[in-house]
All heavy atoms as an XYZ file, in Angstrom:
716
protein
N     100.125     97.233    114.339
C     100.462     98.081    113.209
C      99.936     99.481    113.540
O      98.836     99.639    114.006
C      99.843     97.570    111.996
C      99.800     98.507    110.773
S      98.850     98.269    109.369
C      97.446     97.496    109.940
N     100.801    100.445    113.253
C     100.471    101.890    113.359
C      99.733    102.296    112.113
O     100.260    102.038    110.966
C     101.743    102.656    113.633
C     101.499    104.176    113.721
C     100.702    104.612    114.791
C     102.868    104.849    113.723
N      98.527    102.905    112.184
C      97.781    103.330    111.060
C      97.583    104.821    111.228
O      97.074    105.322    112.182
C      96.422    102.651    110.936
C      95.535    103.100    109.923
C      96.004    103.121    108.518
C      94.153    102.374    110.029
N      97.937    105.564    110.165
C      97.733    107.021    110.110
C      96.982    107.325    108.771
O      97.442    106.918    107.739
C      99.083    107.819    110.101
C      99.813    107.618    111.470
S     101.300    108.481    111.415
C     102.367    107.222    110.884
N      95.828    107.862    109.011
C      94.935    108.193    107.854
C      94.784    109.763    107.884
O      94.418    110.369    108.841
C      93.555    107.660    107.908
C      93.653    106.063    107.808
C      92.708    108.121    106.783
C      92.359    105.363    107.956
N      95.124    110.352    106.762
C      95.103    111.876    106.586
C      94.158    112.233    105.502
O      94.410    111.833    104.310
C      96.561    112.358    106.355
C      96.586    113.799    106.287
O      95.751    114.549    106.856
N      97.593    114.399    105.719
N      93.233    112.996    105.811
C      92.276    113.625    104.797
C      92.450    115.108    105.114
O      91.606    115.640    105.919
C      90.851    113.196    104.985
C      90.694    111.776    104.414
C      89.201    111.423    104.432
O      88.768    110.943    105.481
N      88.491    111.519    103.287
N      93.297    115.759    104.488
C      93.585    117.296    104.692
C      92.385    118.240    104.683
O      92.345    119.174    105.431
C      94.647    117.728    103.676
C      95.197    116.451    103.244
C      94.099    115.348    103.392
N      91.451    117.877    103.829
C      90.321    118.763    103.604
C      89.170    118.570    104.626
O      88.191    119.246    104.733
C      89.782    118.722    102.198
C      89.253    117.350    101.830
O      89.886    116.400    102.343
O      88.270    117.305    101.049
N      89.232    117.503    105.381
C      88.081    117.076    106.358
C      88.494    116.113    107.299
O      89.613    115.559    107.251
C      86.942    116.555    105.494
C      87.302    115.154    104.787
C      86.118    114.691    103.909
O      85.431    115.538    103.374
N      86.024    113.384    103.718
N      87.715    115.815    108.332
C      87.911    114.789    109.208
C      87.853    113.424    108.546
O      87.062    113.296    107.601
C      86.810    114.822    110.384
C      86.954    115.947    111.373
C      88.237    115.845    112.125
O      88.583    114.831    112.654
O      88.949    116.925    112.258
N      88.649    112.420    108.943
C      88.601    111.156    108.235
C      87.216    110.579    108.344
O      86.532    110.591    109.362
C      89.651    110.342    109.005
C      90.641    111.334    109.599
C      89.766    112.474    109.945
N      86.631    110.173    107.180
C      85.364    109.506    107.115
C      85.401    108.200    107.582
O      86.232    107.364    107.308
C      84.925    109.570    105.540
C      83.599    108.979    105.250
O      83.073    108.218    106.121
O      83.072    109.380    104.260
N      84.417    107.810    108.624
C      84.452    106.507    109.187
C      84.261    105.374    108.196
O      84.963    104.285    108.303
C      83.269    106.549    110.159
C      83.014    107.933    110.440
C      83.427    108.712    109.196
N      83.556    105.571    107.038
C      83.466    104.538    106.017
C      84.711    104.364    105.268
O      85.056    103.245    104.961
C      82.330    104.920    105.140
N      85.487    105.463    105.042
C      86.709    105.392    104.417
C      87.727    104.627    105.272
O      88.528    103.784    104.883
C      87.202    106.794    103.899
C      88.750    106.749    103.582
C      86.313    107.415    102.954
N      87.705    105.034    106.622
C      88.600    104.360    107.573
C      88.340    102.865    107.552
O      89.234    102.063    107.614
C      88.425    104.997    109.001
C      89.073    106.487    109.025
S      88.788    107.277    110.531
C      89.865    106.341    111.605
N      87.040    102.491    107.613
C      86.746    101.098    107.695
C      87.283    100.358    106.398
O      87.668     99.190    106.443
C      85.314    100.900    107.816
N      87.136    100.978    105.236
C      87.576    100.522    104.031
C      89.052    100.254    104.018
O      89.605     99.178    103.530
C      87.199    101.394    102.792
C      87.406    100.907    101.503
N      86.759     99.926    100.925
C      88.422    101.176    100.545
C      87.148     99.629     99.671
N      88.139    100.385     99.476
N      89.814    101.226    104.462
C      91.269    101.036    104.682
C      91.646     99.936    105.596
O      92.465     99.109    105.208
C      91.943    102.436    105.149
C      93.392    102.207    105.529
C      91.709    103.493    104.003
N      90.984     99.850    106.676
C      91.231     98.837    107.598
C      91.062     97.319    107.109
O      91.816     96.538    107.284
C      90.434     98.950    108.994
C      91.013    100.080    109.844
C      90.326    100.088    111.163
N      90.772    101.129    111.892
C      90.166    102.227    112.067
N      89.049    102.590    111.573
N      90.735    103.296    112.883
N      89.973     97.250    106.247
C      89.652     96.006    105.533
C      90.758     95.684    104.522
O      91.250     94.483    104.609
C      88.297     96.057    104.866
O      87.312     96.318    105.822
C      87.977     94.852    104.090
N      91.228     96.621    103.833
C      92.277     96.408    102.860
C      93.578     96.019    103.543
O      94.223     95.065    103.097
C      92.566     97.613    101.997
C      91.444     98.056    101.012
C      91.518     97.138     99.874
C      90.609     97.509     98.754
N      90.563     96.703     97.737
N      93.939     96.683    104.581
C      95.066     96.344    105.403
C      95.061     94.948    106.015
O      96.013     94.298    106.036
C      95.387     97.400    106.438
C      95.842     98.732    105.865
C      95.872     99.792    106.971
C      97.226     98.642    105.185
N      93.801     94.592    106.550
C      93.699     93.196    107.184
C      93.903     92.168    106.152
O      94.632     91.132    106.490
C      92.293     93.118    107.761
N      93.440     92.302    104.916
C      93.808     91.343    103.867
C      95.247     91.341    103.519
O      95.810     90.159    103.392
C      92.986     91.718    102.608
C      91.491     91.522    102.795
C      90.724     91.748    101.439
N      89.368     91.754    101.614
C      88.491     92.563    101.057
N      88.950     93.438    100.195
N      87.177     92.541    101.347
N      95.888     92.461    103.486
C      97.326     92.478    103.211
C      98.136     91.852    104.278
O      99.163     91.330    104.075
C      97.753     93.918    102.886
C      97.556     94.468    101.554
C      97.973     95.956    101.537
C      98.284     93.703    100.478
N      97.726     92.061    105.497
C      98.470     91.383    106.629
C      98.446     90.023    106.660
O      99.405     89.369    107.353
C      97.924     92.059    107.985
C      98.405     93.442    108.328
C      98.032     93.872    109.708
O      96.851     93.796    110.037
O      99.055     94.258    110.400
N      97.661     89.345    105.866
C      97.628     87.848    105.751
C      98.868     87.476    104.869
O      99.219     86.358    104.904
C      96.337     87.302    105.278
O      96.007     87.713    103.921
C      95.195     87.590    106.175
N      99.295     88.415    104.083
C     100.320     88.136    103.184
C     101.765     88.644    103.541
O     102.792     88.084    103.198
C     100.041     88.700    101.746
C      98.631     88.253    101.121
C      98.394     89.140     99.912
C      98.766     86.855    100.808
N     101.746     89.738    104.316
C     102.980     90.445    104.665
C     102.916     91.085    105.949
O     101.802     91.426    106.452
C     103.541     91.313    103.588
C     102.557     92.470    103.126
C     102.983     93.731    103.714
C     102.637     92.547    101.583
N     104.025     91.304    106.647
C     104.048     92.016    107.935
C     104.094     93.489    107.599
O     104.902     93.999    106.865
C     105.277     91.563    108.658
O     105.364     92.231    109.866
N     103.236     94.242    108.357
C     103.167     95.667    108.092
C     103.409     96.353    109.478
O     102.674     96.152    110.412
C     101.753     96.091    107.595
C     101.509     95.505    106.214
C     101.788     97.661    107.444
C     100.022     95.700    105.748
N     104.485     97.151    109.607
C     104.764     97.872    110.861
C     103.883     99.147    110.972
O     103.276     99.474    112.009
C     106.185     98.309    110.935
C     107.201     97.126    111.116
C     108.524     97.619    111.243
N     109.510     96.546    111.356
C     110.705     96.504    110.765
N     111.300     97.559    110.386
N     111.422     95.430    110.863
N     103.746     99.876    109.852
C     102.995    101.069    109.832
C     102.418    101.333    108.400
O     103.028    100.921    107.440
C     103.795    102.305    110.302
O     104.798    102.686    109.401
N     101.265    101.949    108.521
C     100.551    102.322    107.210
C     100.158    103.804    107.271
O      99.655    104.334    108.243
C      99.222    101.512    107.011
N     100.637    104.505    106.142
C     100.248    105.952    106.086
C      99.330    106.095    104.822
O      99.845    105.837    103.777
C     101.583    106.805    105.908
C     102.566    106.493    106.977
N     102.540    107.350    108.129
C     103.575    105.555    107.099
C     103.612    106.808    108.909
N     104.180    105.783    108.327
N      98.141    106.618    105.009
C      97.205    106.632    103.973
C      96.863    108.166    103.919
O      96.407    108.799    104.854
C      95.982    105.825    104.182
C      95.020    106.053    103.105
C      96.409    104.335    104.264
N      96.934    108.695    102.784
C      96.465    110.142    102.528
C      95.486    110.129    101.424
O      95.644    109.534    100.423
C      97.583    111.060    102.138
O      98.679    111.116    103.148
C      97.240    112.532    101.936
N      94.345    110.867    101.628
C      93.268    110.940    100.636
C      92.845    112.390    100.610
O      92.486    113.018    101.591
C      92.049    110.113    101.134
C      90.953    109.917    100.159
C      91.421    109.305     98.836
C      89.808    109.110    100.775
N      92.985    112.933     99.376
C      92.638    114.387     99.234
C      92.010    114.656     97.808
O      92.123    113.831     96.932
C      93.851    115.249     99.423
S      95.232    114.871     98.308
N      91.325    115.727     97.709
C      90.751    116.092     96.405
C      91.923    116.301     95.365
O      92.943    116.723     95.794
C      90.037    117.466     96.647
C      89.784    117.540     98.165
C      90.983    116.719     98.664
N      91.667    115.994     94.098
C      92.575    116.166     93.110
C      92.146    117.374     92.287
O      90.961    117.484     92.028
C      92.638    114.920     92.245
C      93.856    114.854     91.376
N      93.681    115.053     89.956
C      95.158    114.824     91.525
C      94.804    114.974     89.424
N      95.797    114.791     90.310
N      93.049    118.188     91.937
C      92.680    119.413     91.230
C      92.099    119.258     89.825
O      91.391    120.106     89.399
C      93.915    120.415     91.204
O      94.986    119.748     90.367
N      92.382    118.124     89.221
C      91.765    117.875     87.895
C      91.075    116.509     87.983
O      91.371    115.682     88.811
C      92.958    117.691     86.880
C      93.762    118.953     86.835
C      94.995    118.682     85.904
O      95.251    117.675     85.440
N      95.862    119.727     85.718
N      90.111    116.364     87.077
C      89.351    115.091     87.015
C      90.397    113.898     86.675
O      91.261    114.134     85.894
C      88.407    115.142     85.922
C      88.187    116.636     85.708
C      89.511    117.273     86.134
N      90.301    112.735     87.267
C      89.300    112.329     88.264
C      89.483    113.073     89.660
O      90.536    113.711     89.901
C      89.436    110.932     88.435
C      90.700    110.480     87.840
C      91.250    111.621     86.894
N      88.503    113.083     90.490
C      88.360    113.949     91.620
C      89.247    113.620     92.888
O      89.289    114.481     93.786
N      89.734    112.470     93.062
C      90.438    112.129     94.329
C      91.735    111.442     94.110
O      91.961    110.667     93.287
C      89.601    111.235     95.175
C      88.313    111.947     95.741
C      87.104    111.672     94.945
C      88.255    112.648     96.777
C      85.967    112.291     95.340
C      87.117    113.336     97.215
C      85.937    113.115     96.455
N      92.794    111.859     94.975
C      94.064    111.188     94.982
C      94.276    110.402     96.194
O      93.985    110.995     97.336
C      95.221    112.270     94.815
C      96.618    111.622     95.004
C      97.666    112.549     94.787
N      97.792    113.142     93.436
C      98.268    112.467     92.334
N      98.667    111.208     92.545
N      98.261    113.008     91.226
N      94.750    109.155     96.167
C      95.029    108.353     97.267
C      96.443    107.932     97.289
O      96.973    107.519     96.237
C      94.139    107.118     97.346
N      97.103    108.072     98.432
C      98.520    107.658     98.563
C      98.605    106.761     99.790
O      98.034    107.070    100.801
C      99.443    108.898     98.774
O      99.323    109.818     97.776
C     100.911    108.385     98.917
N      99.212    105.564     99.530
C      99.293    104.479    100.493
C     100.810    104.169    100.622
O     101.407    103.900     99.611
C      98.538    103.204    100.156
C      98.764    102.203    101.159
C      97.040    103.554    100.019
N     101.281    104.241    101.874
C     102.687    103.881    102.117
C     102.804    102.870    103.251
O     102.218    103.171    104.287
C     103.533    105.093    102.475
C     103.559    106.215    101.513
C     104.176    107.466    101.793
O     104.208    107.787    103.082
N     104.688    108.261    100.897
N     103.316    101.683    102.975
C     103.401    100.689    103.937
C     104.878    100.385    104.307
O     105.683    100.223    103.431
C     102.817     99.401    103.408
C     101.325     99.469    102.945
C     100.803     98.041    102.407
C     100.392    100.000    104.011
N     105.106    100.349    105.605
C     106.416    100.086    106.147
C     106.414     98.745    106.756
O     105.547     98.408    107.558
C     106.932    101.117    107.103
C     108.268    100.859    107.669
C     108.548    101.861    108.759
O     108.171    103.026    108.726
O     109.372    101.456    109.684
N     107.421     97.868    106.423
C     107.446     96.515    106.908
C     108.963     96.217    107.125
O     109.828     96.999    106.918
N     109.184     94.909    107.528
C     110.610     94.462    107.684
C     111.341     94.330    106.316
O     112.587     94.313    106.230
C     110.384     93.204    108.421
C     109.069     92.713    108.118
C     108.272     93.920    107.916
N     110.541     94.129    105.261
C     111.041     94.031    103.952
C     111.058     95.318    103.297
O     110.980     96.391    103.852
N     111.065     95.293    101.909
C     110.937     96.508    101.124
C     109.603     97.300    101.505
O     108.554     96.603    101.646
C     110.890     96.130     99.663
C     111.340     94.652     99.654
C     111.103     94.101    100.957
N     109.771     98.564    101.643
C     108.548     99.453    101.790
C     107.773     99.444    100.512
O     108.318     99.356     99.473
C     108.950    100.781    102.316
C     109.642    100.633    103.711
O     109.080     99.955    104.539
N     110.679    101.311    103.827
N     106.504     99.669    100.618
C     105.588     99.785     99.463
C     104.857    101.137     99.492
O     104.527    101.657    100.462
C     104.520     98.558     99.500
C     105.102     97.233     99.633
C     103.943     96.233     99.933
C     105.839     96.838     98.403
N     104.637    101.533     98.173
C     103.850    102.765     97.946
C     102.997    102.574     96.741
O     103.352    102.142     95.672
C     104.892    103.939     97.724
C     104.246    105.350     97.492
C     105.218    106.366     97.225
N     104.616    107.588     96.745
C     104.316    108.546     97.463
N     104.466    108.507     98.762
N     103.680    109.605     96.980
N     101.808    103.198     96.905
C     100.836    103.335     95.696
C     100.225    104.734     95.776
O      99.958    105.254     96.836
N     100.134    105.289     94.593
C      99.655    106.667     94.476
C      98.780    106.744     93.239
O      99.291    106.413     92.105
C     100.842    107.579     94.336
C     100.487    109.075     94.363
O      99.197    109.366     94.785
O     101.187    109.981     93.942
N      97.561    106.900     93.404
C      96.534    106.784     92.239
C      95.486    107.859     92.422
O      95.196    108.339     93.522
C      95.830    105.406     92.313
C      96.880    104.266     91.970
C      97.375    104.243     90.586
O      96.701    104.780     89.642
O      98.436    103.664     90.372
N      94.737    108.161     91.239
C      93.612    108.947     91.258
C      92.407    108.247     90.680
O      92.598    107.383     89.888
C      93.886    110.274     90.493
C      94.906    111.097     91.183
C      94.262    110.047     89.046
N      91.204    108.742     91.105
C      90.044    108.047     90.589
C      88.916    108.955     90.989
O      88.978    110.042     91.661
C      89.807    106.683     91.063
C      89.031    105.763     90.083
O      88.072    106.301     89.426
O      89.467    104.605     89.880
N      87.666    108.618     90.460
C      86.503    109.503     90.641
C      85.846    109.463     92.056
O      85.145    110.402     92.413
C      85.456    109.115     89.585
C      85.906    109.548     88.264
C      86.385    108.571     87.418
C      85.786    110.796     87.761
C      86.801    108.907     86.071
C      86.176    111.202     86.524
C      86.753    110.262     85.711
N      86.072    108.403     92.769
C      85.620    108.401     94.220
C      86.723    108.047     95.220
O      87.754    107.528     94.728
C      84.500    107.344     94.399
O      85.105    106.037     94.162
C      83.385    107.455     93.399
N      86.557    108.330     96.506
C      87.563    108.065     97.421
C      87.893    106.606     97.500
O      89.125    106.319     97.501
C      87.118    108.579     98.781
C      86.882    110.090     98.841
C      86.318    110.575    100.116
O      85.273    109.853    100.616
O      86.665    111.612    100.604
N      86.896    105.713     97.529
C      87.227    104.274     97.626
C      87.816    103.789     96.395
O      88.625    102.867     96.560
C      85.929    103.493     98.135
O      84.922    103.880     97.171
C      85.556    103.827     99.488
N      87.395    104.197     95.264
C      87.925    103.703     94.039
C      89.503    104.229     93.970
O      90.378    103.469     93.552
C      87.235    104.342     92.762
N      89.821    105.351     94.420
C      91.217    105.830     94.341
C      91.987    104.992     95.410
O      93.230    104.524     95.127
C      91.297    107.343     94.744
N      91.437    104.662     96.546
C      92.183    103.837     97.552
C      92.302    102.423     96.948
O      93.369    101.879     97.057
C      91.305    103.768     98.741
C      91.346    104.982     99.695
C      90.261    104.879    100.763
C      92.775    105.007    100.318
N      91.301    101.850     96.327
C      91.454    100.537     95.753
C      92.590    100.422     94.718
O      93.372     99.598     94.724
C      90.123    100.074     95.074
C      89.019     99.743     96.071
O      89.324     99.570     97.303
O      87.835     99.736     95.625
N      92.595    101.482     93.868
C      93.697    101.464     92.794
C      95.100    101.697     93.488
O      96.104    101.034     93.105
C      93.407    102.644     91.947
C      92.245    102.391     90.946
C      92.006    103.564     90.106
N      93.269    103.901     89.191
C      93.167    104.062     88.027
N      92.141    103.898     87.279
N      94.338    104.234     87.309
N      95.120    102.518     94.538
C      96.439    102.653     95.261
C      96.932    101.368     95.879
O      98.142    100.981     95.777
C      96.352    103.808     96.292
N      95.960    100.746     96.489
C      96.328     99.363     97.139
C      96.713     98.353     96.124
O      97.604     97.568     96.329
C      95.210     98.864     98.064
C      95.177     99.398     99.436
C      94.300    100.402     99.894
C      96.108     98.945    100.363
C      94.353    100.917    101.094
C      96.191     99.496    101.660
C      95.257    100.418    102.035
N      95.979     98.383     94.966
C      96.263     97.383     93.965
C      97.602     97.654     93.223
O      98.178     96.617     92.738
C      95.073     97.388     92.921
N      98.085     98.868     93.347
C      99.250     99.206     92.609
C     100.399     99.475     93.512
O     101.312    100.258     93.095
C      98.990    100.344     91.620
C      98.028     99.980     90.512
O      98.186     98.858     89.968
N      97.140    100.862     90.305
N     100.528     98.811     94.628
C     101.653     99.103     95.546
C     102.927     98.512     94.833
O     103.003     97.454     94.308
C     101.394     98.273     96.851
C     100.341     98.904     97.797
C      99.999     97.866     98.833
C     100.732    100.208     98.335
N     103.940     99.361     95.012
C     105.242     98.990     94.411
C     106.373     99.162     95.463
O     106.275     99.910     96.374
C     105.556     99.863     93.210
C     104.554     99.729     92.078
C     104.880    100.573     90.957
C     104.039    100.505     89.822
N     102.608    100.676     90.029
N     107.381     98.405     95.277
C     108.532     98.509     96.205
C     109.222     99.802     96.174
O     109.391    100.338     95.008
C     109.661     97.502     95.850
C     109.314     96.034     96.192
O     108.150     95.873     96.796
O     110.054     95.172     95.849
N     109.444    100.414     97.326
C     110.121    101.743     97.367
C     111.228    101.621     98.549
O     110.914    102.058     99.668
C     109.111    102.922     97.655
C     109.882    104.199     97.602
C     108.043    102.839     96.620
N     112.369    100.955     98.305
C     113.270    100.739     99.406
C     113.817    102.111    100.020
O     114.172    102.054    101.232
C     114.350    100.067     98.627
C     113.886     99.638     97.369
C     112.686    100.485     97.083
N     113.855    103.095     99.259
C     114.362    104.385     99.836
C     113.379    105.233    100.591
O     113.753    106.288    101.144
C     114.976    105.269     98.708
N     112.072    104.747    100.680
C     111.119    105.604    101.404
C     111.343    105.715    102.805
O     111.261    106.777    103.364
C     109.703    104.974    101.138
C     108.669    105.739    101.838
C     108.173    107.039    101.581
C     107.918    105.299    103.052
N     107.260    107.383    102.566
C     107.086    106.332    103.437
C     107.915    104.108    103.756
C     106.267    106.220    104.416
C     107.140    104.031    104.862
C     106.359    105.050    105.247
N     111.798    104.713    103.489
C     112.001    104.716    104.941
C     113.320    105.384    105.206
O     114.366    105.012    104.703
C     112.045    103.233    105.553
C     112.126    103.242    106.961
N     113.166    103.301    107.710
C     111.029    103.284    107.891
C     113.009    103.264    108.997
N     111.646    103.298    109.080
N     113.378    106.385    106.104
C     114.593    107.075    106.393
C     115.801    106.228    106.859
O     116.904    106.513    106.459
C     114.270    108.012    107.521
C     112.742    108.205    107.380
C     112.241    106.837    106.856
N     115.518    105.076    107.468
C     116.678    104.234    107.917
C     117.374    103.487    106.695
O     118.442    103.163    106.766
C     116.027    103.125    108.814
N     116.689    103.468    105.526
C     117.325    102.733    104.388
C     118.126    103.716    103.497
O     118.662    103.416    102.450
C     116.303    101.990    103.568
O     115.333    102.942    103.037
N     118.117    105.002    103.968
C     118.730    106.125    103.165
C     120.299    106.112    103.459
O     120.707    105.869    104.541
C     118.204    107.397    103.198
C     116.706    107.487    102.698
C     116.150    108.829    102.764
O     116.697    109.691    103.476
N     114.940    108.949    102.216
């Protein structure tokens, strides 16, 4: 699986990267993931962080976009709220 983590305001935090890898390892027991794109950035309004997770696989692609007060809480919410997004992958357009 190709994993891309983007934190535009800083270098990716090793603890955040480990948290993402743990979440993805759990998901991989349930579905096949070709690539994962994770973006974590400060949010201009409270709560303070926005996390976006996009997963590409052989089936429908999944996307979660959430905000929360901490980086890991925003990530947890984004992973928990993944939804089918068939049009996200350019090949399906």
